Backbone bond lengths (Angstrom), bond angles and torsions (degrees), N, CA, C in turn:
res aa  C-N    CA-C-N  psi(-1)  N-CA   C-N-CA  omega(-1)  CA-C   N-CA-C  phi
1 S - - - 1.452 - - 1.528 109.48 -
2 K 1.285 115.04 165.22 1.465 121.36 177.41 1.528 108.16 -107.79
3 L 1.314 115.76 134.80 1.456 120.57 177.34 1.524 108.92 -76.04
4 V 1.319 116.75 122.71 1.463 122.20 179.61 1.524 110.43 -88.46
5 A 1.319 116.03 -40.90 1.465 121.21 -178.98 1.530 109.26 -68.30
6 P 1.320 117.96 150.58 1.467 119.72 175.51 1.528 110.13 -61.12
7 Y 1.330 116.72 134.62 1.464 121.39 -178.35 1.516 110.72 -72.17
8 S 1.320 115.00 137.99 1.462 121.85 169.89 1.517 107.06 -152.87
9 N 1.326 115.81 155.26 1.463 119.28 176.06 1.521 110.67 -61.33
10 Q 1.329 116.50 -35.79 1.462 120.98 179.42 1.536 110.64 -63.56
11 L 1.328 117.44 -43.20 1.463 121.25 178.21 1.524 110.06 -62.37
12 M 1.330 117.02 -46.95 1.455 120.73 -178.04 1.521 110.68 -64.48
13 D 1.333 118.23 -42.77 1.466 121.59 178.10 1.527 110.79 -61.00
14 S 1.309 116.19 -42.49 1.458 120.72 179.83 1.533 110.72 -63.47
15 M 1.328 116.66 -46.00 1.466 121.05 179.44 1.529 110.69 -61.47
16 L 1.321 117.02 -45.04 1.460 120.88 -177.49 1.527 111.92 -67.92
17 N 1.319 117.23 -42.66 1.465 119.96 179.27 1.520 111.37 -60.80
18 K 1.315 116.37 -44.06 1.461 120.61 179.63 1.533 110.21 -66.52
19 A 1.341 116.72 -44.86 1.465 120.38 -179.42 1.523 111.17 -62.06
20 R 1.314 117.08 -43.69 1.461 120.63 -178.00 1.529 111.47 -63.79
21 K 1.309 116.56 -42.25 1.473 120.45 178.47 1.526 110.46 -64.04
22 N 1.331 116.21 -49.97 1.468 120.65 -179.02 1.526 111.63 -64.54
23 N 1.335 116.89 -40.82 1.459 120.05 -179.04 1.520 111.84 -64.43
24 Q 1.319 116.51 -39.65 1.461 119.51 178.93 1.527 110.30 -61.76
25 E 1.321 116.70 -42.75 1.465 121.19 179.56 1.526 111.74 -65.12
26 K 1.335 117.39 -29.95 1.466 121.35 -174.90 1.527 113.70 -103.75
27 E 1.345 116.17 8.61 1.464 121.26 178.51 1.529 112.30 62.50
28 I 1.327 116.06 35.22 1.462 121.79 178.96 1.518 108.92 -105.50
29 T 1.323 115.89 139.33 1.458 122.30 176.15 1.523 108.35 -128.62
30 G 1.348 116.05 170.06 1.451 118.13 176.87 1.502 113.00 159.47
31 M 1.325 114.04 -167.92 1.457 120.27 178.65 1.518 109.20 -145.60
32 L 1.327 113.67 156.97 1.458 122.23 -177.53 1.520 108.21 -134.97
33 L 1.333 116.31 125.23 1.460 122.14 175.14 1.517 108.31 -110.13
34 F 1.332 116.86 144.69 1.460 121.90 -179.20 1.517 109.80 -134.74
35 K 1.337 116.35 133.87 1.461 121.75 176.71 1.523 108.69 -155.83
36 N 1.327 116.05 127.42 1.473 122.60 174.52 1.525 113.44 49.33
37 G 1.318 117.24 42.72 1.457 120.23 175.85 1.516 115.23 86.68
38 F 1.338 117.80 1.89 1.464 120.92 -178.59 1.525 111.21 -118.99
39 F 1.326 114.97 143.66 1.457 122.71 176.72 1.524 110.15 -109.52
40 I 1.322 115.30 146.15 1.459 122.86 162.53 1.514 104.68 -125.32
41 Q 1.321 115.46 128.18 1.459 119.26 -174.69 1.517 110.12 -131.37
42 L 1.329 115.20 140.89 1.451 121.99 172.13 1.519 106.98 -116.98
43 I 1.328 116.18 127.32 1.460 122.20 -177.62 1.525 107.98 -120.17
44 E 1.331 116.37 131.17 1.461 121.89 179.77 1.523 109.56 -125.87
45 G 1.327 114.81 148.76 1.452 119.15 175.53 1.508 111.15 151.41
46 P 1.329 115.85 -172.82 1.466 119.91 177.53 1.537 109.97 -58.57
47 G 1.323 115.77 131.19 1.467 121.74 -175.25 1.515 115.78 -44.41
48 P 1.333 118.48 -53.25 1.469 118.84 -178.91 1.532 113.31 -61.46
49 K 1.325 116.90 -36.12 1.467 120.24 -179.99 1.527 110.77 -71.72
50 V 1.324 117.04 -37.09 1.470 120.29 176.55 1.523 109.70 -64.92
51 M 1.320 117.10 -43.63 1.467 120.30 179.85 1.527 111.36 -65.33
52 E 1.317 117.18 -37.94 1.465 121.28 176.75 1.535 109.99 -61.64
53 L 1.327 116.35 -44.65 1.462 120.32 178.21 1.520 110.74 -63.68
54 F 1.327 116.88 -43.79 1.459 119.79 -179.06 1.529 111.39 -62.01
55 E 1.315 117.40 -37.71 1.474 120.57 177.35 1.529 110.33 -61.72
56 K 1.326 117.54 -37.25 1.470 120.65 177.42 1.522 111.01 -68.82
57 I 1.317 116.77 -40.85 1.470 120.76 178.47 1.521 109.95 -61.22
58 K 1.328 116.73 -40.84 1.475 120.74 -177.35 1.526 113.15 -61.79
59 V 1.328 116.98 -29.11 1.475 119.30 -178.54 1.531 112.32 -103.03
60 D 1.323 117.20 3.14 1.467 121.35 178.13 1.528 108.64 -68.74
61 P 1.333 119.04 119.73 1.467 121.17 -175.69 1.529 113.91 -68.31
62 R 1.330 117.84 -9.00 1.467 120.29 178.24 1.523 112.10 -80.22
63 H 1.337 117.44 -9.00 1.463 122.30 -176.61 1.526 111.39 -121.23
64 S 1.316 115.56 151.62 1.467 121.72 170.10 1.522 107.45 -143.71
65 Q 1.302 116.83 175.45 1.470 123.52 176.88 1.536 111.44 53.00
66 I 1.304 116.14 44.08 1.466 121.27 -178.18 1.525 108.85 -78.49
67 K 1.326 115.60 126.93 1.462 121.65 -179.11 1.518 109.48 -135.83
68 V 1.325 116.08 141.32 1.454 121.47 172.70 1.519 106.89 -91.73
69 L 1.323 116.86 121.99 1.462 120.94 179.42 1.521 111.21 -89.95
70 V 1.329 116.91 -39.75 1.464 122.47 179.42 1.521 108.14 -147.83
71 S 1.319 115.50 139.64 1.460 120.69 173.42 1.519 106.75 -137.48
72 Q 1.325 115.89 118.52 1.460 118.79 -179.07 1.522 111.12 -155.00
73 R 1.320 115.33 157.49 1.461 121.67 175.80 1.525 108.03 -91.53
74 T 1.326 115.77 144.04 1.462 120.64 177.01 1.523 109.30 -135.83
75 E 1.302 115.14 160.28 1.459 121.00 177.84 1.525 111.67 -80.54
76 E 1.335 116.75 -34.29 1.455 121.41 -177.17 1.519 110.93 -126.49
77 R 1.305 115.38 149.36 1.463 120.69 176.00 1.531 109.48 -82.90
78 I 1.310 115.96 146.86 1.459 121.61 175.54 1.520 109.79 -82.71
79 F 1.336 116.66 -39.42 1.471 122.61 -175.81 1.517 110.78 -113.76
80 K 1.319 116.96 49.56 1.464 121.88 -172.38 1.522 114.89 -61.33
81 D 1.336 117.34 -21.32 1.462 120.46 -178.73 1.524 113.61 -101.28
82 W 1.317 117.32 4.46 1.473 121.09 -176.75 1.520 110.03 -114.06
83 T 1.343 117.00 121.04 1.466 118.20 172.40 1.526 109.28 -70.25
84 M 1.322 117.57 -31.47 1.460 123.13 168.70 1.519 108.07 -173.38
85 G 1.334 115.49 98.08 1.453 120.21 174.41 1.517 109.21 -69.48
86 F 1.315 117.46 153.46 1.461 120.73 -179.27 1.515 110.28 -143.70
87 K 1.327 115.27 140.99 1.455 121.70 175.10 1.521 108.49 -148.41
88 E 1.322 115.69 126.82 1.464 120.61 170.80 1.522 105.94 -93.95
89 L 1.318 116.17 117.64 1.458 121.32 -175.35 1.514 111.39 -85.23
90 N 1.329 115.87 146.12 1.458 120.01 173.34 1.528 108.68 -115.40
91 A 1.314 117.15 170.46 1.467 122.16 -174.36 1.521 111.97 -60.36
92 D 1.325 118.27 -40.70 1.461 121.10 179.95 1.525 111.74 -61.10
93 E 1.328 116.29 -42.25 1.462 120.10 179.49 1.518 111.28 -64.83
94 L 1.322 116.71 -39.85 1.460 119.72 179.91 1.525 111.34 -64.93
95 E 1.324 117.16 -38.83 1.464 120.39 179.21 1.516 111.71 -64.37
96 K 1.320 117.84 -31.84 1.455 121.98 -177.46 1.529 112.45 -83.85
97 M 1.322 117.87 -12.98 1.463 120.11 -177.26 1.518 110.35 -73.02
98 D 1.320 114.37 138.14 1.455 121.47 176.65 1.523 108.32 -85.75
99 G 1.295 117.24 119.55 1.460 121.22 -178.94 1.512 113.32 -99.79
100 S 1.314 117.05 10.49 1.467 119.33 -179.01 1.523 110.62 -85.34
101 I 1.284 114.96 164.91 1.473 121.39 -179.71 1.513 109.16 -89.83
């Protein structure tokens, strides 16, 4: 998704604190990456709870251009210990990332 609201550390901290609290209560885990106003997010958990969260994200006025890239069921969580991991990426980190399969 694209962040519509002006970016600030205070906004991001507020979003993450709320997400982490709510995710813990709903047994949701995942991670959130941010770069140049755009988010990529992976959400894990019980299907109905993930869909409920996604419906809230879709109507959140701070986001636009929301797209689902992949939706699938898995046996194990990738981020089982994270209520919501977060990383703001910089250009150097992106250059060092391996994009191969």
